[in-house]
C-alpha positions in Angstrom: -82.1 -22.7 -32.3 -80.4 -22.8 -28.9 -78.9 -19.3 -29.3 -78.6 -17.1 -32.3 -75.7 -17.4 -34.8 -74.6 -13.7 -34.8 -72.8 -12.3 -31.8 -74.7 -9.8 -29.8 -73.1 -7.1 -27.5 -72.8 -9.5 -24.6 -71.1 -12.2 -26.6 -68.8 -9.7 -28.4 -67.5 -8.5 -25.1 -67.3 -12.0 -23.6 -65.5 -13.6 -26.6 -63.5 -10.6 -27.6 -62.0 -10.3 -24.1 -61.6 -14.1 -24.0 -59.5 -14.0 -27.2 -57.4 -11.3 -25.8 -56.9 -13.2 -22.6 -55.8 -16.5 -24.2 -53.5 -14.7 -26.6 -51.9 -12.3 -24.1 -51.2 -15.1 -21.6 -50.6 -18.1 -24.0 -47.0 -18.4 -22.9 -48.2 -19.5 -19.4 -47.9 -23.3 -19.8 -47.7 -26.4 -17.7 -47.5 -30.0 -18.9 -47.6 -28.6 -22.4 -51.0 -26.9 -22.0 -51.8 -23.2 -22.3 -53.1 -22.6 -18.8 -55.6 -19.8 -19.8 -57.5 -22.4 -21.9 -58.2 -24.4 -18.7 -59.7 -21.3 -17.0 -62.3 -20.1 -19.4 -65.4 -20.7 -17.3 -63.7 -19.0 -14.3 -62.6 -16.1 -16.5 -66.1 -15.6 -17.8 -67.4 -15.3 -14.3 -64.6 -12.9 -13.4 -65.4 -10.5 -16.3 -69.2 -10.7 -15.7 -69.5 -7.2 -14.1 -67.3 -5.6 -16.8 -69.4 -7.2 -19.5 -72.6 -5.9 -17.9 -71.2 -2.4 -17.5 -70.2 -2.1 -21.1 -73.2 -3.6 -22.9 -74.0 -0.1 -24.4 -70.4 0.9 -25.0 -70.7 0.8 -28.7 -67.2 2.2 -29.5 -65.6 -0.6 -27.4 -67.8 -3.2 -28.9 -67.1 -2.1 -32.4 -63.3 -2.0 -31.7 -63.4 -5.6 -30.3 -65.3 -6.7 -33.3 -63.1 -5.0 -35.9 -59.9 -6.0 -34.2 -60.7 -9.7 -33.8 -63.0 -10.3 -36.8 -65.8 -11.7 -34.5 -69.2 -11.5 -36.1 -70.7 -14.9 -35.5 -70.4 -17.7 -33.0 -68.6 -19.7 -35.6 -65.9 -17.0 -35.6 -65.6 -17.2 -31.9 -65.2 -21.0 -32.0 -62.6 -20.8 -34.7 -60.6 -18.1 -32.8 -60.8 -19.8 -29.4 -60.5 -23.5 -30.2 -56.6 -23.5 -30.0 -56.5 -27.3 -30.1 -53.2 -28.6 -28.7 -50.9 -30.5 -31.1 -50.6 -34.2 -30.6 -47.3 -34.9 -28.7 -47.9 -38.6 -27.9 -50.4 -40.8 -29.7 -51.8 -42.9 -26.9 -54.6 -44.2 -29.2 -51.9 -46.5 -30.6 -51.6 -48.3 -27.2 -53.6 -51.5 -27.4 -53.5 -51.8 -23.6 -55.7 -48.7 -23.2 -59.2 -50.0 -22.5 -60.7 -47.7 -19.9 -63.8 -45.5 -20.4 -63.7 -42.4 -18.2 -67.2 -40.9 -17.6 -68.6 -38.0 -15.8 -70.8 -39.1 -12.8 -74.1 -38.4 -14.4 -73.5 -41.2 -16.9 -73.3 -43.9 -14.1 -76.7 -45.4 -15.0 -75.7 -45.7 -18.6 -72.4 -47.4 -18.0 -73.8 -49.8 -15.4 -76.5 -50.8 -17.9 -74.4 -51.1 -21.0 -70.8 -51.6 -19.9 -71.1 -53.7 -16.7 -67.9 -55.7 -17.5 -65.8 -52.9 -18.9 -63.0 -51.0 -17.1 -64.7 -47.7 -16.1 -63.6 -44.6 -14.2 -66.5 -42.5 -12.8 -65.4 -39.0 -12.2 -66.9 -37.0 -9.4 -66.4 -33.3 -10.0 -67.6 -32.1 -6.6 -69.1 -33.6 -3.4 -72.7 -32.9 -4.7 -72.2 -35.5 -7.4 -71.8 -38.3 -4.8 -75.6 -38.7 -5.0 -75.2 -40.3 -8.4 -73.0 -43.1 -7.1 -74.1 -43.4 -3.4 -76.5 -46.3 -3.8 -75.0 -48.0 -6.8 -73.3 -51.3 -6.6 -70.1 -51.0 -8.6 -68.6 -53.9 -10.5 -65.0 -54.8 -9.5 -63.7 -53.3 -12.8 -65.1 -49.8 -11.8 -63.3 -47.1 -9.9 -64.6 -43.8 -8.6 -62.3 -40.9 -9.0 -63.0 -38.0 -6.6 -61.6 -35.1 -8.5 -62.2 -32.5 -5.7 -60.5 -34.7 -3.1 -57.5 -35.5 -5.4 -57.1 -31.9 -6.3 -57.0 -30.9 -2.6 -54.3 -33.5 -1.9 -52.3 -32.7 -5.0 -48.8 -31.2 -4.5 -47.6 -29.3 -7.6 -44.0 -28.7 -8.4 -43.2 -25.5 -6.5 -40.4 -24.5 -8.9 -42.8 -24.8 -11.8 -45.5 -22.8 -9.9 -43.0 -20.1 -9.1 -41.9 -19.9 -12.7 -45.5 -19.5 -14.0 -46.4 -16.8 -11.4 -43.2 -14.9 -12.2 -43.9 -14.9 -15.9 -47.6 -13.9 -15.2 -46.4 -10.9 -13.3 -44.2 -9.8 -16.1 -47.0 -10.2 -18.6 -49.5 -8.2 -16.5 -47.1 -5.2 -16.5 -47.5 -5.1 -20.3 -51.2 -4.5 -20.0 -51.6 -1.9 -17.3 -54.0 0.1 -19.5 -56.1 -2.9 -20.5 -59.7 -2.6 -19.3 -59.6 -6.1 -17.9 -56.0 -7.0 -17.3 -55.0 -3.6 -15.9 -57.3 -3.9 -12.8 -55.8 -5.0 -9.5 -58.7 -7.5 -9.1 -57.4 -9.2 -12.3 -53.9 -9.7 -10.9 -55.4 -11.2 -7.7 -57.7 -13.4 -9.7 -55.1 -14.6 -12.1 -52.6 -15.6 -9.4 -55.2 -17.7 -7.6 -56.5 -19.2 -10.9 -53.0 -20.2 -12.1 -52.3 -21.9 -8.8 -55.5 -23.9 -9.3 -54.7 -24.6 -13.0 -51.1 -25.8 -12.4 -52.4 -28.3 -9.8 -55.3 -29.5 -11.9 -53.3 -29.8 -15.1 -50.4 -31.6 -13.4 -52.8 -34.0 -11.6 -55.0 -34.8 -14.6 -51.9 -35.2 -16.8 -50.6 -37.9 -14.5 -54.0 -39.6 -14.5 -53.9 -39.7 -18.3 -50.4 -41.2 -18.3 -50.9 -43.7 -15.5 -54.5 -44.9 -16.1 -55.4 -46.8 -19.3 -58.0 -44.2 -20.4 -59.0 -44.6 -24.0 -62.3 -42.7 -24.3 -63.7 -39.8 -22.2 -67.5 -39.2 -22.0 -68.6 -35.8 -20.7 -71.8 -33.8 -20.6 -70.3 -30.3 -19.8 -67.0 -29.6 -21.5 -66.4 -26.0 -20.3 -66.1 -26.8 -16.6 -63.2 -28.5 -14.8 -62.0 -31.2 -14.9 -63.7 -31.7 -18.2 -62.1 -28.7 -20.0 -58.6 -29.8 -18.9 -59.4 -33.4 -20.0 -60.6 -32.2 -23.4 -57.2 -30.4 -23.9 -55.2 -33.4 -22.7 -57.3 -35.8 -24.8 -56.4 -33.7 -27.9 -52.7 -33.7 -26.8 -52.7 -37.5 -26.5 -55.0 -38.2 -29.5 -57.7 -39.8 -27.4 -61.4 -39.3 -28.2 -63.3 -36.8 -25.9 -67.0 -37.2 -26.5 -69.4 -34.4 -25.5 -72.9 -35.7 -24.8 -75.1 -33.1 -23.1 -77.9 -34.3 -20.9 -79.7 -30.9 -20.8 -80.2 -28.3 -23.5 -77.0 -26.4 -24.3 -76.4 -22.9 -25.4 -73.2 -21.2 -26.5 -71.9 -20.3 -23.0 -71.8 -24.0 -22.2 -70.1 -25.0 -25.5 -67.8 -22.4 -27.0 -65.0 -23.1 -27.4 -65.2 -26.8 -27.8 -62.4 -29.2 -28.6 -64.4 -32.4 -28.4 -63.5 -35.1 -30.9 -67.2 -36.0 -31.2 -70.5 -34.4 -30.3 -73.6 -36.5 -29.5 -76.5 -34.5 -30.9 -80.1 -35.1 -29.6 -81.5 -34.8 -33.1 -81.7 -32.8 -36.4 -82.2 -29.4 -34.7 -79.2 -29.8 -32.5 -77.0 -31.2 -35.3 -77.8 -28.2 -37.5 -77.1 -25.8 -34.6 -73.7 -27.4 -34.0 -72.8 -27.3 -37.7 -73.6 -23.6 -37.8 -71.0 -23.2 -35.1 -68.3 -24.7 -37.2 -68.4 -28.3 -35.9 -67.7 -30.6 -38.8 -70.6 -33.0 -39.7 -68.2 -35.9 -39.4 -67.8 -35.2 -35.7 -71.5 -35.1 -34.9 -73.4 -38.3 -34.0 -77.2 -38.3 -33.5 -77.9 -40.5 -30.4 -81.0 -39.0 -28.8 -80.9 -38.2 -25.1 -79.7 -40.7 -22.4 -81.2 -38.9 -19.5 -84.7 -38.9 -21.0 -84.4 -42.6 -21.4 -83.2 -43.4 -17.9 -85.4 -40.9 -16.1 -88.5 -42.3 -17.7 -90.2 -45.0 -15.7 -93.5 -46.9 -15.6 -96.3 -44.8 -14.4 -96.7 -45.1 -10.6 -99.7 -42.8 -10.3 -102.9 -42.6 -12.3 -104.9 -39.5 -13.0 -107.7 -40.3 -10.6 -105.3 -40.9 -7.7 -103.4 -37.7 -8.5 -106.6 -35.7 -8.7 -107.7 -37.1 -5.3 -104.3 -36.4 -3.7 -104.1 -32.8 -5.0 -107.9 -32.2 -4.7 -108.9 -31.0 -8.2 -111.7 -32.2 -10.6 -110.5 -35.2 -12.5 -112.4 -34.2 -15.6 -110.7 -30.8 -15.9 -108.1 -30.1 -18.5 -104.8 -30.5 -16.7 -101.9 -28.2 -17.6 -98.5 -28.6 -15.9 -96.5 -25.4 -15.7 -92.8 -26.1 -15.2 -90.8 -23.2 -13.8 -87.2 -22.4 -14.4 -84.2 -20.7 -12.7 -85.4 -17.2 -13.6 -86.0 -14.0 -11.6 -88.8 -14.3 -9.2 -90.6 -11.4 -10.8 -90.7 -13.3 -14.1 -92.1 -16.5 -12.4 -94.7 -14.5 -10.5 -95.7 -12.6 -13.7 -96.3 -15.9 -15.6 -98.5 -17.3 -12.8 -100.4 -14.0 -12.7 -101.0 -14.6 -16.4 -102.2 -18.1 -15.7 -104.5 -17.0 -12.9 -106.4 -14.7 -15.3 -106.2 -17.1 -18.3 -108.0 -20.0 -16.5 -110.7 -17.9 -14.8 -114.0 -19.5 -15.8 -112.4 -22.3 -17.7 -112.5 -26.1 -16.8 -108.7 -26.0 -16.3 -106.4 -26.9 -13.4 -102.8 -25.8 -13.6 -100.2 -27.8 -11.6 -97.0 -25.9 -10.9 -93.8 -28.1 -10.9 -91.1 -26.0 -9.3 -87.5 -26.0 -10.6 -85.2 -27.1 -7.8 -83.6 -23.6 -7.9 -86.8 -21.7 -8.0 -87.4 -19.9 -4.7 -90.6 -18.0 -5.8 -93.5 -18.0 -3.3 -96.5 -19.2 -5.1 -98.9 -19.4 -2.1 -100.7 -16.1 -3.1 -101.9 -17.9 -6.3 -102.8 -21.3 -4.9 -105.7 -20.4 -2.5 -108.5 -21.1 -4.9 -107.6 -24.6 -5.8 -107.4 -23.8 -9.5 -103.6 -23.4 -9.4 -101.8 -26.1 -7.3 -98.1 -26.5 -6.5 -97.1 -30.1 -7.0 -95.3 -31.6 -4.0 -91.8 -33.1 -4.4 -93.3 -36.5 -3.7 -94.9 -36.5 -7.1 -92.1 -37.1 -9.6 -91.9 -35.4 -12.9 -92.7 -38.3 -15.1 -95.7 -39.3 -13.0 -97.0 -35.7 -13.4 -96.3 -35.6 -17.1 -98.1 -38.9 -17.7 -101.4 -37.5 -16.3 -101.6 -34.1 -17.9 -103.1 -32.8 -21.1 -100.7 -30.0 -21.9 -97.4 -28.7 -20.6 -96.7 -25.0 -20.3 -93.2 -23.6 -20.0 -90.8 -20.8 -21.2 -88.0 -23.0 -22.5 -87.5 -26.0 -20.2 -86.3 -29.4 -21.2 -89.6 -30.7 -19.8 -91.4 -29.6 -23.0 -89.4 -32.2 -24.8 -90.1 -34.8 -22.1 -93.8 -34.1 -22.2 -93.9 -34.4 -26.0 -92.2 -37.8 -25.7 -95.3 -38.8 -23.7 -97.6 -37.4 -26.3 -98.6 -34.1 -24.6 -99.2 -30.8 -26.2 -97.1 -27.7 -25.5 -98.0 -24.1 -24.6 -95.0 -21.8 -24.8 -95.2 -18.7 -22.6 -92.9 -15.8 -23.5 -92.9 -13.1 -20.9 -90.4 -10.3 -21.3 -87.1 -11.5 -19.7 -84.6 -9.1 -18.2 -81.0 -9.4 -19.3 -79.0 -11.7 -17.0 -75.4 -12.7 -17.4 -75.3 -16.4 -17.9 -79.1 -16.7 -17.7 -80.6 -14.5 -20.4 -77.9 -13.2 -22.7 -79.1 -14.5 -26.0 -82.2 -15.9 -27.7 -82.0 -19.3 -26.1 -85.3 -18.9 -24.2 -87.2 -18.6 -27.5 -86.0 -21.9 -28.9 -89.4 -23.5 -28.5 -91.0 -20.6 -30.5 -88.5 -21.0 -33.3 -89.1 -24.7 -33.4 -92.9 -24.2 -33.6 -93.3 -26.6 -30.7 -96.8 -25.4 -29.7 -99.1 -22.5 -29.1 -97.2 -19.3 -28.2 -98.4 -16.8 -25.6 -96.4 -13.6 -25.3 -98.9 -11.7 -23.3 -101.6 -12.4 -20.7 -104.3 -11.7 -23.3 -102.8 -14.2 -25.7 -102.5 -16.9 -23.0 -106.2 -16.3 -22.1 -107.2 -16.8 -25.7 -105.0 -19.9 -26.0 -106.6 -21.5 -23.0 -110.2 -20.6 -24.0 -109.6 -21.9 -27.6 -108.1 -25.2 -26.3 -111.0 -25.8 -24.0 -113.6 -25.1 -26.8 -112.0 -26.7 -29.8 -111.1 -30.4 -30.2 -109.6 -29.6 -33.6 -107.2 -27.2 -32.0 -106.3 -29.7 -29.3 -105.4 -32.2 -31.9 -103.4 -29.6 -33.9 -101.4 -28.7 -30.8 -100.5 -32.3 -30.1 -99.5 -32.7 -33.8 -97.3 -29.6 -33.5 -95.6 -31.2 -30.5 -94.9 -34.4 -32.4 -93.5 -32.6 -35.4 -91.3 -30.6 -33.1 -90.2 -33.8 -31.4 -89.3 -35.5 -34.7 -86.7 -32.8 -35.4 -85.5 -32.4 -31.8 -85.0 -36.0 -30.7 -83.4 -38.7 -32.9 -85.8 -41.8 -32.7 -85.2 -45.2 -34.1 -87.7 -48.0 -34.3 -84.8 -50.5 -33.9 -82.8 -48.9 -31.1 -82.8 -46.6 -28.0 -80.4 -43.8 -27.2 -78.4 -46.0 -24.8 -78.1 -48.7 -27.5 -76.9 -46.1 -30.1 -74.5 -44.6 -27.6 -73.2 -48.0 -26.6 -72.4 -49.0 -30.1 -70.6 -45.7 -30.7 -68.5 -45.8 -27.5 -67.8 -49.5 -28.0 -66.4 -48.7 -31.5 -64.1 -46.1 -30.0 -63.0 -48.5 -27.2 -62.3 -51.5 -29.4 -62.0 -50.9 -33.1 -59.5 -48.0 -32.8 -57.3 -49.9 -30.3 -53.7 -50.1 -31.5 -54.7 -49.3 -35.1 -54.2 -45.5 -35.2 -57.7 -45.3 -36.7 -58.8 -42.5 -34.4 -58.2 -39.2 -36.1 -60.1 -35.9 -36.0 -59.9 -32.5 -37.6 -57.0 -30.6 -36.0 
């Protein structure tokens, strides 16, 4: 669904070399943690050029596969999980009552846990936007991870011991394609200095603060990956609740005690990666709930502001962080597809999309939506959404809109297009699929001429939604998440009830 189950060449190289990295340097430890496990995201970025250079090196790929027995993503998860053993069971401490959350959950905790003891973790200065205008209850604290890390003073004797051992280990791998490079030695030294500081600091936080539950939306980045390892070490529940669609590079390996799945499709995808069903809770999506707001703009006003015929069919095209040539190609498809049709296409630009769309917007048939018009005001006033693989397809379906899935040929990109993620809407049969300009032209023409097809496309979107987002007539995602987190905070306290597969 959100990436295929079998390992392609890219992932065989990525995970094969990751397995060799964590095994070769597993003796590098601090505060009881294997330091390589805290560095996986940094390591994956470090080896990016080598992975790209060897995508067609079949002898190397076969050797990695045969040596490590890596054939599926499930195999990679099993090989790389390396969950630390419990050395101190802090779940037995009835005085632990703090919920530690990543900053993007601030609206949820203020709404559902206003009287609880909460630590809001800022990973970087950019995340200050999530807390800047929020009035925090007295029981809340904001933990600035980046600032604390900068001020941390690690034990220099321990640092020296780790670096000395790292140098000895590197000498054993002078012929290794990754570890034998001078760049790796430089990278590893810098990465270990960071890791020792981060692990030491976060270990003190776990021991000094009464943290009972950790709620994260991105486990593989720091400090979350270090916290997930420490949570396992101290038998505290680490909950992974993504707010945007995930793929394997954001998930594998995971050590979360629980995963909050959006719905049936996501649950199935996690299970195929070896996550036990007992550790998956269907909650829906918190961000969709909190981002949605009452409509501030009606269709007539929007048509007047953007200067297009109100009675046209309105299609929103939501762009993504993809190469500019891909974004331009899709809009070129759109330009020809809507020619002669009563259709207006409104482009909603992804924040990271730098494509120049002015050459396409001169006729008034294709219009770029200004930032002043928010996503949900746009979605409320359209007939269909068009995208490659964006979360916005789900958000539009939640508002009853039909989906058009465009599937241009995407060039390989490390971390952007390295598996089948961008076809997840096709596999889920979310809507009409256009994999060529001719097919898009036919889709638009048929939608304009056939009310029956329009109804069918809306029905497809709702069937897709029923399997993608868990919906209850009696509760909302925030209510479901509240009940689940409250159980972890209260019912397990001092009872030793919390256990997970180790």
